[in-house]
C-alpha positions in Angstrom: -10.6 20.8 46.2 -9.6 17.3 45.5 -11.5 14.0 45.2 -10.3 11.0 47.3 -7.9 8.4 45.7 -8.6 4.9 47.1 -6.2 2.0 46.3 -4.5 -0.7 48.3 -1.3 -1.1 50.2 1.2 -3.8 49.3 2.3 -6.1 52.1 5.9 -5.1 51.3 5.0 -1.8 52.9 4.8 -3.5 56.2 7.9 -5.7 55.5 5.7 -8.7 54.7 5.7 -11.1 51.7 2.0 -11.7 52.0 -0.8 -10.2 54.2 -1.5 -13.6 55.7 1.8 -13.2 57.7 0.0 -10.5 59.8 -0.7 -13.3 62.4 3.0 -13.4 63.3 4.0 -9.8 62.6 5.4 -7.2 65.0 4.2 -3.9 66.2 3.5 -1.7 63.1 3.5 1.6 65.0 7.2 1.1 66.0 8.2 -0.2 62.5 6.9 2.9 60.7 9.0 5.1 63.1 12.3 3.7 61.8 14.7 5.6 59.4 13.6 3.3 56.5 10.2 5.0 56.5 11.3 8.6 56.4 9.7 9.2 53.0 6.6 7.4 54.2 6.3 9.7 57.2 6.9 12.8 54.9 4.0 11.6 52.6 1.7 11.2 55.5 2.6 14.7 56.7 1.8 16.3 53.4 -1.5 18.2 53.0 -2.5 16.1 49.9 -2.3 12.9 51.9 -5.8 13.8 53.4 -7.1 12.4 50.1 -5.2 9.2 49.9 -6.8 6.0 51.3 -4.9 2.6 51.2 -7.0 -0.5 52.0 -5.7 -3.8 53.1 -5.6 -6.9 53.1 -6.8 -8.5 49.8 -10.2 -10.1 49.4 -11.0 -13.4 47.7 -12.2 -12.7 44.1 -13.9 -16.1 43.7 -14.0 -19.5 45.2 -11.7 -22.3 43.7 -13.2 -24.2 40.8 -14.2 -27.8 41.7 -15.7 -30.6 39.7 -19.1 -29.9 41.4 -19.3 -26.3 40.0 -22.2 -25.8 37.5 -20.4 -22.9 35.8 -19.2 -23.2 33.2 -21.8 -25.7 32.2 -20.6 -29.1 31.0 -17.0 -28.3 31.9 -15.8 -30.4 35.0 -12.7 -28.7 36.3 -11.1 -29.1 39.7 -8.6 -26.4 40.2 -6.6 -28.3 42.9 -7.3 -31.9 41.9 -3.7 -33.0 42.4 -3.5 -31.5 45.9 -4.0 -33.4 49.0 -3.7 -30.5 51.4 -5.7 -27.2 51.3 -4.4 -24.6 48.8 -1.9 -22.1 49.9 -3.1 -18.4 50.0 -0.9 -17.5 47.0 -2.8 -20.1 44.9 -6.1 -18.4 45.3 -7.5 -15.6 43.2 -7.4 -12.4 45.3 -8.5 -8.8 44.5 -7.9 -5.3 45.7 -9.9 -4.4 48.9 -10.5 -0.9 47.3 -13.2 -2.5 45.2 -15.1 -3.3 48.3 -14.8 0.2 49.5 -16.2 1.3 46.2 -19.1 -1.0 46.7 -19.7 0.5 50.1 -19.7 4.0 48.6 -21.9 3.1 45.7 -24.5 1.5 48.2 -24.5 4.4 50.5 -25.1 6.8 47.6 -27.9 4.6 46.1 -29.6 4.4 49.6 -29.2 7.9 50.8 -27.9 10.0 48.0 -24.7 10.8 50.2 -21.7 9.0 51.5 -22.1 9.3 55.2 -23.1 5.6 56.0 -19.8 3.8 55.0 -18.2 2.5 58.3 -19.2 0.2 61.1 -21.0 -3.2 61.0 -24.3 -1.5 61.7 -23.8 1.8 59.7 -23.1 0.7 56.2 -19.5 -0.5 56.5 -20.3 -4.2 56.3 -20.3 -6.3 53.0 -22.2 -9.6 53.1 -22.1 -12.5 50.8 -18.4 -12.6 50.0 -16.8 -15.7 48.5 -14.8 -17.7 51.0 -12.4 -20.7 50.9 -10.4 -22.9 53.2 -6.7 -22.4 52.8 -3.6 -22.8 54.9 -2.9 -19.9 57.1 -0.6 -19.1 60.0 -3.7 -18.3 62.0 -5.6 -21.5 62.3 -8.8 -19.7 63.3 -8.8 -18.1 59.9 -8.9 -21.2 57.7 -12.2 -20.2 56.4 -12.3 -16.6 55.3 -13.0 -14.3 52.4 -10.1 -12.0 53.5 -6.4 -12.8 53.1 -5.6 -12.2 56.7 -7.3 -11.9 60.1 -6.9 -8.7 61.9 -7.4 -8.4 65.7 -8.3 -5.4 67.6 -4.7 -4.5 68.6 -3.5 -4.8 64.8 -6.5 -2.8 63.6 -5.7 0.0 65.9 -2.0 -0.1 64.9 -2.8 -0.2 61.2 -5.2 2.7 61.3 -2.8 4.8 63.3 -0.2 4.0 60.7 -2.4 5.4 57.9 -4.0 2.3 56.5 -7.6 1.3 56.0 -8.1 -2.3 57.2 -10.9 -4.5 56.1 -11.9 -7.0 59.0 -13.4 -10.4 58.5 -16.4 -11.2 61.0 -15.4 -14.6 62.1 -17.8 -17.5 61.2 -19.5 -15.4 58.5 -19.1 -14.5 54.8 -19.0 -10.8 55.8 -16.2 -8.3 56.3 -16.5 -4.7 57.5 -14.7 -1.4 57.3 -14.9 -0.1 60.9 -13.1 3.2 60.2 -12.1 5.0 57.0 -9.3 7.4 57.8 -7.0 8.8 55.3 -3.2 8.4 55.1 -2.7 11.8 56.6 -1.0 12.1 60.0 -2.7 14.6 62.3 -0.3 16.8 64.3 -0.9 16.5 68.0 -2.4 19.4 69.9 -3.5 20.0 73.5 -6.9 21.2 72.2 -9.1 18.1 72.3 -11.8 19.6 70.3 -9.4 21.0 67.6 -7.7 17.5 67.3 -11.0 15.8 67.0 -12.1 18.1 64.3 -8.8 17.5 62.4 -9.3 13.7 62.7 -12.9 13.8 61.5 -12.2 16.1 58.6 -9.8 13.6 57.0 -12.2 10.7 57.1 -13.5 9.4 53.8 -17.1 10.3 54.8 -16.2 13.9 55.2 -14.0 14.1 52.1 -16.8 12.5 50.1 -19.6 14.7 51.3 -17.5 17.8 51.0 -16.4 17.0 47.5 -20.0 16.2 46.6 -21.2 19.7 47.6 -18.1 21.3 46.1 -18.7 19.8 42.7 -22.3 20.7 42.8 -21.3 24.3 43.4 -18.9 24.2 40.6 -21.4 22.8 38.1 -24.1 25.2 39.2 -21.7 28.1 38.8 -21.0 27.3 35.2 -24.6 27.7 34.4 -25.8 30.4 36.9 -22.8 32.6 37.3 -23.7 34.9 34.4 -27.3 35.4 35.7 -25.7 37.7 38.4 -23.8 41.0 37.9 -22.3 41.0 41.3 -20.6 38.3 43.5 -22.7 39.3 46.6 -26.0 38.4 44.9 -24.6 35.1 43.5 -23.2 34.3 46.9 -26.6 34.8 48.5 -28.3 32.5 46.0 -25.6 29.8 46.7 -26.1 30.3 50.4 -29.8 29.9 50.2 -29.4 26.7 48.3 -27.1 25.0 50.6 -28.8 26.0 53.8 -31.8 24.0 52.5 -29.8 20.8 53.3 -29.1 21.7 56.9 -30.8 20.9 60.1 -31.3 24.7 60.6 -33.7 24.5 57.7 -35.2 21.3 59.0 -36.0 23.2 62.2 -38.5 25.4 60.2 -40.6 22.3 59.7 -40.9 21.9 63.6 -39.6 18.4 63.6 -39.1 17.3 67.2 -36.0 15.2 67.0 -33.4 13.9 64.5 -35.6 10.9 63.6 -38.0 13.3 61.9 -35.1 15.0 60.1 -33.7 12.2 57.9 -30.1 12.1 56.8 -30.8 11.9 53.2 -32.8 15.2 53.3 -30.7 17.1 55.8 -27.1 15.7 55.5 -25.5 18.8 57.2 -25.7 20.3 60.7 -24.8 23.8 59.3 -23.3 25.4 56.1 -22.7 28.9 54.8 -21.2 30.3 51.6 -19.9 33.6 50.5 -18.3 34.6 47.1 -15.2 36.8 47.0 -12.7 38.0 44.4 -9.3 36.2 44.6 -6.7 38.7 45.8 -4.4 39.7 43.0 -6.6 38.1 40.3 -9.1 40.6 39.0 -12.3 39.1 37.7 -11.5 35.7 39.1 -13.7 34.6 42.2 -13.9 31.8 44.7 -16.7 30.4 46.9 -15.7 30.0 50.6 -17.8 27.2 51.9 -18.2 26.4 55.6 -19.5 22.9 56.1 -20.4 20.7 59.1 -21.8 17.3 57.9 -23.9 15.0 60.0 -21.3 12.3 60.3 -22.3 9.0 62.0 -18.8 8.2 63.1 -17.3 11.2 64.8 -18.7 14.7 65.0 -17.3 18.0 64.1 -17.5 20.7 66.8 -16.9 23.5 64.3 -17.5 23.9 60.5 -14.6 23.2 58.2 -13.6 25.7 55.5 -13.6 24.6 51.8 -12.4 27.1 49.0 -13.8 26.5 45.6 -12.6 28.5 42.5 -15.5 29.7 40.3 -15.8 30.8 36.7 -15.5 34.5 36.1 -18.3 36.8 37.0 -16.9 39.4 34.7 -19.1 39.8 31.6 
């Protein structure tokens, strides 16, 4: 089981020199279907691309220095004192949008202990108080912005379907938001609507993070508890009892009447189960087979997803 890798896409990936050229760019979905992107499509179809997340565009790291700035103290410096016009985008100091996704993840973990509230303007995906500046842009409506380029709804949909993770500026504010957090992975089409929905949901950053969270906990507990048990069945029962305590099935024992009485930070899973088995052809080496269905705010799994975790040996 792998942890997610979050980075940023270069504008060159989309055939652009800078992300601010998005305002006049063409249809991305058609561009990625051309022969030049054969390797890109192969990467998206690989199983490990489920753990790759590429954010875009860049975000302003700081506002330009002016003579009115108080920091650094007693040092009057106007970064663009010889310019009459507003600075060009390439003159400003930008940073990788992956740092903002890291901020969103850290905040979600601090507030809830998990990573389920990381997308949407009202569900944890919004970042406020970003530095912003006025700069020349092909899109005149985006002159004041903390983000390098404005992304409309059509472009956002095209970028997401192309495997990217766009950060969208909320106009007339100092805020930006991740509306979705899908991986680079391209899901194969199927006539089964529920199966396709489950595949889409299982490659979101929320699902990968919460699954990795429990998988790593099981790994760490196994190192300390595995030798307390002689047989894998008894160890599997102990693990199963532990993880069920985080499910709504366990919350029902408290006779809570609705989900508002079953807080997300206490019961982050709809259902879960674990059993331990010996790996075929590898005597003395065991794995935990984990079935997991998290309480995702954006999207919902209709069935539990299987996660396999290799454990330390139970053989004394």
